[in-house]
SEVEX-866675 format. One line per 10 residues: number of its first residue (from 1); for each residue x, y, z of N, C-alpha, C. Coordinates in pm, whole numbers. Layout:
N
NUM> X,Y,Z,X,Y,Z,X,Y,Z  ...;
***
This chain:
323
1> 8808,5281,9888,8876,5184,9899,9017,5234,9843  9112,5196,9927,9222,5242,9843,9280,5112,9787  9295,5092,9657,9316,4977,9657,9476,4935,9524  9543,4896,9643,9714,4868,9541,9778,5011,9579  9903,4955,9572,9993,5094,9631,10005,5257,9551  9903,5221,9411,9912,5369,9355,9799,5456,9442  9696,5417,9534,9620,5469,9581,9498,5458,9506  9413,5577,9520,9231,5528,9535,9231,5519,9330  9179,5372,9311,9170,5367,9157,9088,5417,9069  8966,5507,9110,8915,5554,9021,8805,5722,9071;
11> 8919,5759,9205,8831,5897,9195,8894,6000,9155  8833,6088,9042,8857,6195,8967,8813,6305,8986  8907,6393,9002,8833,6532,9024,8829,6608,8876  8730,6658,8818,8703,6722,8742,8806,6872,8737  8864,6928,8610,8948,7016,8595,8884,7145,8685  8753,7158,8683,8719,7292,8685,8725,7297,8823  8751,7190,8905,8732,7222,9021,8872,7161,9051  9016,7241,8990,9117,7164,9009,9179,7331,9072  9292,7372,9123,9363,7479,9167,9496,7505,9048  9506,7418,8915,9595,7504,8824,9697,7428,8848;
21> 9779,7491,8868,9950,7408,8810,10045,7454,8963  10124,7369,8984,10252,7348,9074,10397,7296,9028  10468,7438,9054,10607,7452,8999,10705,7385,9092  10801,7298,9061,10898,7205,9102,10998,7197,9062  11094,7184,9116,11242,7224,9050,11367,7181,9197  11493,7068,9129,11553,7035,9197,11511,6931,9262  11488,6809,9246,11418,6744,9360,11375,6623,9281  11292,6549,9339,11257,6396,9296,11146,6397,9301  11037,6401,9200,10930,6345,9222,10904,6213,9215  10839,6118,9326,10841,5991,9336,10722,5956,9403;
31> 10669,5812,9385,10558,5771,9491,10588,5684,9587  10527,5656,9711,10550,5596,9833,10409,5629,9932  10379,5455,9935,10255,5407,9980,10115,5509,9947  10137,5488,9828,10033,5584,9732,9992,5707,9707  10107,5781,9791,10114,5865,9731,10195,6007,9712  10213,6106,9564,10273,6151,9538,10371,6238,9613  10513,6197,9597,10575,6297,9688,10701,6370,9633  10730,6484,9665,10858,6558,9584,10967,6582,9715  11084,6532,9706,11191,6503,9769,11284,6640,9725  11331,6746,9776,11373,6806,9743,11510,6855,9896;
41> 11661,6829,9835,11777,6832,9903,11832,7013,9924  11764,7047,9777,11815,7181,9783,11777,7331,9833  11870,7397,9896,11786,7483,10007,11709,7607,9880  11628,7685,9916,11584,7823,9829,11685,7896,9789  11619,7918,9628,11722,7975,9577,11697,8078,9520  11687,8187,9376,11619,8260,9348,11528,8217,9244  11535,8096,9171,11380,8017,9176,11303,7945,9221  11310,7938,9369,11213,7891,9458,11247,7916,9615  11156,7964,9715,11153,7918,9828,11120,7833,9907  11099,7679,9825,11122,7594,9876,11195,7541,9991;
51> 11203,7484,10081,11295,7476,10166,11326,7300,10139  11415,7295,10182,11497,7139,10161,11359,7048,10256  11309,6945,10181,11223,6813,10279,11159,6766,10168  11041,6652,10265,10987,6574,10174,10808,6601,10164  10778,6660,10047,10656,6689,10095,10554,6635,9978  10455,6621,10037,10309,6527,9990,10234,6620,9866  10219,6554,9781,10128,6669,9644,10008,6616,9648  9912,6700,9701,9763,6714,9648,9784,6659,9474  9807,6587,9398,9819,6597,9256,9678,6553,9217  9538,6569,9330,9414,6527,9250,9349,6673,9184;
61> 9400,6743,9272,9336,6883,9286,9416,6963,9180  9506,6876,9158,9583,6978,9047,9564,6963,8898  9603,7080,8801,9564,7035,8665,9706,6963,8628  9778,7040,8666,9920,7036,8594,10030,7042,8689  10197,6956,8646,10287,7001,8712,10365,7050,8635  10444,7149,8679,10510,7182,8603,10690,7159,8683  10752,7075,8571,10884,7012,8603,11003,7079,8602  11093,7160,8692,11217,7273,8621,11351,7178,8632  11461,7241,8577,11551,7197,8657,11598,7115,8715  11704,7016,8713,11737,6993,8853,11657,6862,8884;
71> 11544,6834,8823,11447,6732,8901,11434,6605,8821  11413,6516,8873,11308,6340,8823,11276,6286,8851  11177,6214,8763,11064,6187,8836,11060,6034,8789  11010,5939,8891,11024,5843,8841,10850,5776,8807  10895,5613,8752,10798,5565,8664,10632,5561,8731  10641,5556,8872,10532,5506,8951,10476,5645,8967  10558,5793,8930,10465,5910,8957,10410,5950,8833  10479,5904,8733,10450,5864,8591,10243,5798,8593  10229,5707,8635,10167,5629,8611,10057,5671,8727  10050,5732,8843,9964,5805,8891,9937,5887,8822;
81> 9960,6001,8838,9936,6077,8727,9855,6083,8632  9909,6009,8523,9816,5972,8428,9671,5902,8448  9677,5832,8521,9599,5763,8595,9435,5812,8622  9506,5988,8705,9381,6125,8744,9396,6222,8649  9479,6224,8505,9463,6312,8469,9527,6427,8526  9667,6390,8590,9723,6533,8625,9810,6557,8515  9836,6646,8455,9954,6685,8330,10071,6714,8388  10203,6621,8329,10378,6666,8357,10404,6758,8255  10485,6901,8284,10547,6930,8143,10690,6939,8199  10771,6907,8101,10966,6935,8194,10964,7106,8125;
91> 10963,7168,8207,11021,7306,8156,11156,7366,8214  11209,7490,8128,11334,7548,8186,11300,7627,8318  11398,7690,8329,11331,7802,8496,11207,7917,8433  11195,7875,8541,11043,8024,8522,10963,7971,8396  10961,7843,8382,10861,7835,8222,10901,7875,8117  11066,7952,8115,11084,7985,7990,11115,7897,7841  11083,7774,7866,11128,7654,7812,11018,7571,7846  11021,7478,7701,10848,7369,7757,10946,7281,7621  11011,7167,7719,11063,7044,7681,10947,6929,7590  10923,6888,7681,10833,6775,7680,10683,6797,7748;
101> 10579,6755,7707,10418,6777,7749,10353,6679,7705  10338,6532,7821,10275,6429,7768,10087,6467,7762  10025,6437,7731,9885,6456,7648,9821,6458,7799  9781,6612,7812,9697,6617,7960,9584,6538,7951  9476,6553,7806,9364,6451,7838,9256,6500,7936  9217,6641,7928,9122,6718,8024,9016,6613,7982  8924,6636,8129,8786,6570,8131,8655,6607,8050  8707,6738,7950,8620,6792,7873,8673,6821,7738  8657,6764,7614,8663,6835,7491,8591,7010,7447  8534,7057,7538,8462,7179,7524,8551,7269,7439;
111> 8663,7316,7452,8773,7423,7424,8814,7347,7325  8840,7240,7318,8897,7216,7109,8790,7194,7067  8653,7203,7137,8519,7146,7010,8494,7262,6993  8498,7391,7031,8490,7540,7058,8590,7603,6911  8706,7539,6952,8832,7624,6876,8798,7557,6729  8750,7407,6703,8754,7319,6560,8617,7401,6507  8508,7471,6601,8466,7479,6558,8453,7665,6480  8517,7687,6553,8566,7827,6475,8637,7844,6362  8758,7768,6391,8832,7767,6278,8755,7678,6106  8713,7600,6149,8629,7566,6039,8557,7628,5957;
121> 8516,7722,6016,8420,7816,5976,8496,8006,5908  8620,7948,5776,8669,8033,5739,8650,8216,5747  8490,8197,5699,8456,8296,5662,8358,8365,5754  8351,8336,5866,8309,8413,5989,8376,8397,6090  8362,8280,6197,8425,8295,6317,8575,8245,6327  8621,8241,6204,8752,8219,6227,8809,8346,6220  8771,8472,6126,8820,8609,6137,8754,8645,6240  8644,8623,6333,8635,8700,6419,8740,8620,6548  8761,8511,6553,8860,8519,6629,8955,8603,6629  9017,8615,6494,9177,8655,6469,9148,8823,6525;
131> 8983,8893,6520,8998,9032,6533,8991,9070,6696  8928,8930,6737,8940,8930,6916,9055,8934,6949  9163,8869,6894,9338,8841,6961,9395,9017,6893  9359,9056,6794,9409,9161,6753,9311,9293,6847  9176,9289,6884,9136,9364,7003,9209,9387,7134  9276,9250,7161,9309,9239,7299,9459,9284,7337  9521,9311,7203,9621,9331,7164,9660,9517,7163  9559,9611,7093,9586,9665,7028,9470,9785,7103  9390,9694,7206,9303,9792,7240,9187,9851,7197  9183,9794,7092,9026,9866,7046,8993,9724,6906;
141> 8865,9749,6870,8748,9622,6772,8801,9722,6682  8888,9674,6541,8934,9720,6433,8809,9651,6338  8764,9770,6237,8653,9722,6142,8709,9658,6071  8804,9601,6017,8815,9492,5921,8790,9393,5952  8786,9347,5883,8748,9154,5830,8815,9084,5720  8949,9189,5628,9037,9069,5624,9208,9043,5690  9216,8904,5690,9315,8884,5778,9467,8979,5789  9456,8985,5606,9619,9086,5552,9600,9190,5551  9460,9298,5576,9429,9405,5577,9498,9399,5788  9439,9325,5856,9457,9338,6031,9591,9334,6002;
151> 9666,9247,5980,9786,9240,5981,9882,9370,5948  9822,9407,5797,9917,9563,5813,9868,9643,5902  9813,9702,5958,9796,9782,6085,9850,9746,6187  9870,9641,6212,9957,9533,6339,10090,9633,6324  10107,9494,6187,10262,9557,6143,10308,9637,6168  10245,9840,6164,10268,9948,6116,10248,9950,6274  10142,9886,6392,10200,9970,6551,10317,9918,6570  10335,9803,6562,10428,9725,6605,10595,9785,6593  10590,9892,6404,10717,9963,6421,10735,10096,6540  10606,10123,6542,10584,10231,6652,10636,10185,6793;
161> 10588,10028,6882,10616,10002,6959,10781,10015,6967  10833,9948,6890,10971,9937,6841,11052,10070,6908  11010,10142,6817,11080,10276,6821,11031,10349,7003  10919,10281,7010,10890,10434,7164,10988,10307,7275  10988,10178,7252,11065,10076,7324,11233,10110,7360  11238,10140,7225,11409,10228,7227,11447,10329,7270  11325,10409,7261,11372,10514,7334,11409,10531,7470  11272,10427,7561,11215,10414,7676,11335,10389,7758  11392,10255,7653,11546,10159,7758,11686,10221,7704  11692,10345,7585,11794,10430,7573,11906,10318,7449;
171> 11834,10255,7368,11892,10162,7268,11860,10190,7168  11975,10200,7058,11965,10229,6904,11877,10104,6865  11766,10149,6773,11729,10056,6725,11740,10043,6567  11725,9937,6483,11763,9915,6339,11662,9893,6239  11579,9823,6293,11448,9760,6226,11451,9638,6318  11358,9581,6288,11367,9409,6278,11427,9322,6198  11528,9288,6221,11613,9202,6133,11618,9028,6218  11581,8927,6073,11580,8774,6158,11642,8730,6059  11782,8670,6100,11807,8539,5923,11780,8428,6092  11723,8336,6008,11716,8187,6084,11836,8130,6056;
181> 11884,8123,5906,12036,8041,5936,12119,8077,6005  12156,8192,6055,12241,8294,6131,12149,8370,6189  12144,8338,6336,12068,8404,6425,12103,8470,6523  12276,8468,6528,12349,8539,6603,12355,8672,6504  12389,8655,6362,12405,8761,6321,12319,8910,6376  12271,8894,6401,12158,8992,6439,12223,9077,6559  12149,9159,6547,12210,9271,6696,12142,9243,6802  12214,9295,6876,12190,9312,7051,12016,9292,7051  11935,9399,7028,11785,9409,7033,11733,9289,6965  11772,9241,6858,11716,9173,6800,11715,9059,6858;
191> 11837,9030,6949,11848,8856,6987,11780,8873,7063  11761,9012,7187,11710,8965,7263,11532,8927,7211  11509,8961,7127,11366,8977,7093,11332,8790,7034  11454,8778,6981,11437,8633,6955,11446,8550,7051  11522,8539,7167,11489,8487,7313,11418,8485,7359  11304,8610,7419,11227,8671,7439,11077,8562,7416  11109,8579,7263,11000,8468,7232,10991,8362,7218  11062,8320,7236,11091,8149,7242,11017,8141,7378  11106,8182,7491,11070,8199,7628,10853,8194,7611  10807,8315,7594,10682,8361,7554,10625,8230,7512;
201> 10610,8172,7438,10575,8099,7315,10601,7963,7396  10670,7969,7509,10678,7827,7574,10604,7827,7655  10543,7918,7696,10464,7935,7812,10335,7937,7763  10341,7992,7633,10172,7953,7565,10126,7800,7522  10242,7748,7535,10237,7630,7462,10182,7540,7588  10246,7585,7711,10160,7509,7834,10042,7561,7873  9999,7665,7848,9872,7718,7867,9760,7635,7762  9798,7610,7622,9740,7542,7581,9703,7385,7567  9804,7363,7602,9839,7163,7648,9753,7179,7734  9743,7284,7885,9669,7250,7968,9549,7232,7967;
211> 9481,7295,7847,9323,7336,7828,9273,7199,7718  9364,7197,7675,9361,7074,7559,9270,7122,7423  9344,7262,7426,9330,7317,7257,9392,7271,7176  9389,7274,7038,9490,7211,6944,9580,7293,6907  9662,7260,6897,9803,7352,6926,9818,7396,6738  9757,7305,6621,9785,7322,6505,9677,7395,6459  9582,7450,6496,9465,7553,6464,9440,7645,6479  9557,7721,6450,9632,7871,6469,9473,7953,6378  9484,8119,6440,9414,8206,6353,9444,8263,6290  9596,8363,6359,9644,8432,6268,9775,8368,6213;
221> 9851,8304,6310,9928,8198,6224,9894,8078,6158  9967,8033,6071,9840,7917,5961,9975,7764,5960  10093,7776,5944,10131,7703,5879,10228,7626,5996  10256,7674,6098,10317,7601,6210,10275,7478,6262  10283,7434,6320,10244,7279,6381,10209,7349,6550  10291,7471,6572,10226,7566,6720,10175,7648,6709  10093,7666,6569,10012,7800,6547,9975,7882,6650  9826,7796,6693,9779,7818,6818,9856,7936,6914  9953,7834,6957,10020,7890,7056,10079,8023,7027  10121,8039,6902,10194,8124,6870,10097,8233,6869;
231> 9953,8261,6832,9891,8333,6833,9863,8359,6986  9860,8288,7098,9875,8269,7213,9949,8394,7269  10027,8336,7230,10192,8445,7258,10175,8583,7209  10158,8643,7116,10151,8768,7035,10049,8811,7073  9937,8785,7214,9845,8842,7304,9983,8860,7394  10087,8855,7427,10168,8919,7525,10255,9011,7472  10299,9015,7333,10414,9078,7245,10447,9204,7316  10300,9260,7325,10364,9439,7424,10376,9465,7520  10327,9362,7613,10332,9390,7750,10416,9342,7832  10460,9223,7752,10569,9091,7807,10718,9092,7729;
241> 10674,9021,7617,10732,9001,7508,10853,9076,7512  10831,9231,7466,10884,9299,7421,10929,9389,7504  10865,9429,7615,10925,9507,7717,11071,9437,7796  11041,9246,7797,11170,9233,7877,11260,9241,7769  11255,9218,7658,11347,9212,7497,11451,9348,7534  11374,9459,7545,11464,9595,7526,11537,9592,7667  11465,9587,7783,11512,9593,7890,11617,9494,7919  11620,9373,7879,11771,9266,7855,11891,9323,7794  11796,9404,7646,11925,9452,7557,12013,9602,7606  11970,9651,7696,11983,9793,7789,12124,9727,7847;
251> 12052,9616,7934,12148,9568,8021,12259,9530,7968  12245,9419,7877,12388,9355,7825,12444,9470,7721  12399,9566,7672,12461,9702,7649,12576,9752,7720  12512,9727,7857,12589,9793,7983,12672,9731,8054  12644,9623,8046,12764,9526,8080,12751,9422,7957  12832,9443,7879,12856,9319,7792,12908,9178,7808  12933,9156,7929,13029,9023,8030,12859,8951,8012  12735,8980,7994,12642,8928,7973,12605,8841,7861  12554,8700,7883,12499,8651,7803,12374,8676,7751  12383,8691,7652,12233,8776,7539,12093,8681,7603;
261> 12168,8587,7555,12001,8476,7544,11995,8424,7713  12092,8389,7797,12059,8349,7926,12015,8471,8004  12087,8576,7986,11976,8741,8030,11862,8734,8005  11826,8742,7842,11679,8742,7817,11550,8648,7886  11635,8502,7894,11547,8435,7961,11503,8430,8107  11635,8490,8177,11580,8471,8294,11495,8656,8327  11533,8765,8225,11393,8833,8241,11265,8813,8247  11261,8773,8116,11151,8736,8068,11068,8640,8192  11125,8540,8211,11114,8455,8356,11034,8481,8457  11128,8617,8494,11081,8687,8619,10918,8801,8546;
271> 10936,8834,8466,10820,8877,8471,10731,8809,8454  10714,8685,8394,10614,8620,8340,10546,8579,8495  10658,8545,8588,10623,8494,8737,10524,8591,8772  10590,8745,8789,10523,8843,8841,10432,8894,8769  10413,8877,8654,10243,8916,8602,10152,8805,8561  10195,8676,8642,10114,8537,8609,10097,8510,8502  10153,8525,8358,10126,8541,8240,10059,8400,8207  10131,8269,8260,10062,8152,8228,9925,8163,8236  9858,8135,8383,9718,8174,8393,9674,8325,8279  9712,8406,8336,9625,8489,8211,9607,8423,8075;
281> 9738,8338,8004,9685,8291,7897,9577,8223,7905  9545,8144,8021,9443,8030,7931,9317,8099,8017  9339,8232,8051,9181,8293,8050,9118,8348,7953  9243,8397,7835,9280,8482,7731,9195,8363,7607  9237,8222,7655,9194,8154,7555,9055,8074,7583  9044,8076,7725,8833,8035,7720,8765,8177,7651  8846,8290,7704,8765,8424,7669,8710,8409,7521  8823,8346,7451,8810,8370,7301,8671,8265,7235  8704,8202,7304,8620,8098,7243,8439,8088,7338  8402,8206,7423,8299,8185,7480,8258,8183,7388;
291> 8186,8311,7267,8068,8291,7256,8029,8161,7149  8134,8086,7125,8140,8007,6984,8087,7854,7048  7974,7809,6950,7917,7683,7018,7995,7588,6948  8030,7462,7039,8078,7378,7038,8007,7280,6916  8130,7227,6864,8127,7135,6736,8023,7014,6818  7950,7002,6761,7871,6866,6832,7906,6720,6746  7839,6689,6897,7902,6520,6843,7809,6436,6864  7742,6380,6801,7617,6268,6803,7653,6177,6949  7529,6124,6962,7498,6015,7053,7605,5930,7016  7570,5830,6909,7664,5727,6817,7822,5751,6808;
301> 7848,5901,6823,7988,5892,6838,8088,5966,6727  7970,5963,6635,8036,6035,6480,7983,6198,6511  8077,6259,6461,8034,6421,6404,7916,6484,6346  7847,6524,6409,7734,6607,6379,7801,6702,6255  7823,6706,6145,7875,6791,6042,7784,6886,6030  7801,7075,5993,7743,7173,5981,7775,7215,5864  7712,7310,5788,7737,7327,5640,7876,7378,5594  7924,7458,5772,8052,7520,5716,8155,7402,5751  8162,7307,5807,8270,7189,5762,8214,7099,5628  8105,7137,5561,8103,7033,5401,8104,7110,5291;
311> 8155,7272,5322,8217,7298,5201,8294,7238,5149  8258,7217,5032,8388,7178,4935,8384,7035,4914  8267,6990,4995,8238,6805,5014,8194,6775,4800  8258,6682,4736,8182,6706,4612,8019,6669,4587  8016,6733,4498,7813,6656,4469,7797,6507,4461  7693,6471,4537,7652,6362,4531,7744,6264,4623  7802,6319,4729,7902,6236,4849,7805,6314,4984  7803,6238,5013,7754,6301,5166,7872,6242,5302  7947,6177,5233,8030,6096,5347,8006,5976,5425  7875,5873,5368,7833,5799,5425,7877,5665,5387;
321> 7986,5689,5265,8079,5563,5197,8125,5515,5270  8143,5396,5315,8282,5296,5359,8411,5335,5369  8504,5317,5479,8624,5433,5451,8696,5295,5453;
***
């Protein structure tokens, strides 16, 4: 039964049965007669084939709407999507920026609990997930179980990757250099890598957010507030980020009138769209944790802490004291 102008009061479709992401740009996201509508007046362009018109949005069958530049959203639209668990993320062209992402609050905490379980087992599952990530990138399972050793191997291979791409695209490579205090001081290839990295990381933030994973709990990156998103972005460093960056650098070298930041973002966005990078990121996150047992939660609501999470608890304390 319809109750109120915001539509169905209680119906919610599990995210496992939804169709994923919908990209919209240059229009107004509103609610009319209990239905989410997208009104677009701009014609088709390089970033959207959508014709001008007034479209009904099947929001209950979507996990997330990615709202691009030139768009507005009404308060009723936000309330309607929040009520039915449909996330909204404000993004740049082709998803190369992620400006805001209200909590999606998926209908299951499975991924977050698996991630927490793995991350909390520093001597076991945490390094196992890190090794899986390196295996996805390097094409082989390395026998090493020390994270610094794995990082060293990856660093050596990345040097060869830089050299190979510089030869492929015909540009001079002087090594990876980046000054955070003065990023424009770097040469064009390094600037392009920086801009492509921002774009791919934004896509990873979208993927992590859509699954309800915990951005802060990284397995290779450790100190950033988006450490896990950086881990996921690195899974596509060799296949998306660096090829887009070196291609952009080569084109800027041939045409100095091109703006390196804008051109790199657009090149990266085009590649991410054609390669369906965000859906692939979501699949890889699921693959990483598929063999991890979720952290159990007691019926009464308390955490069922296991030995790996109790390590370091002072003797004589079992956590039962009142807080």
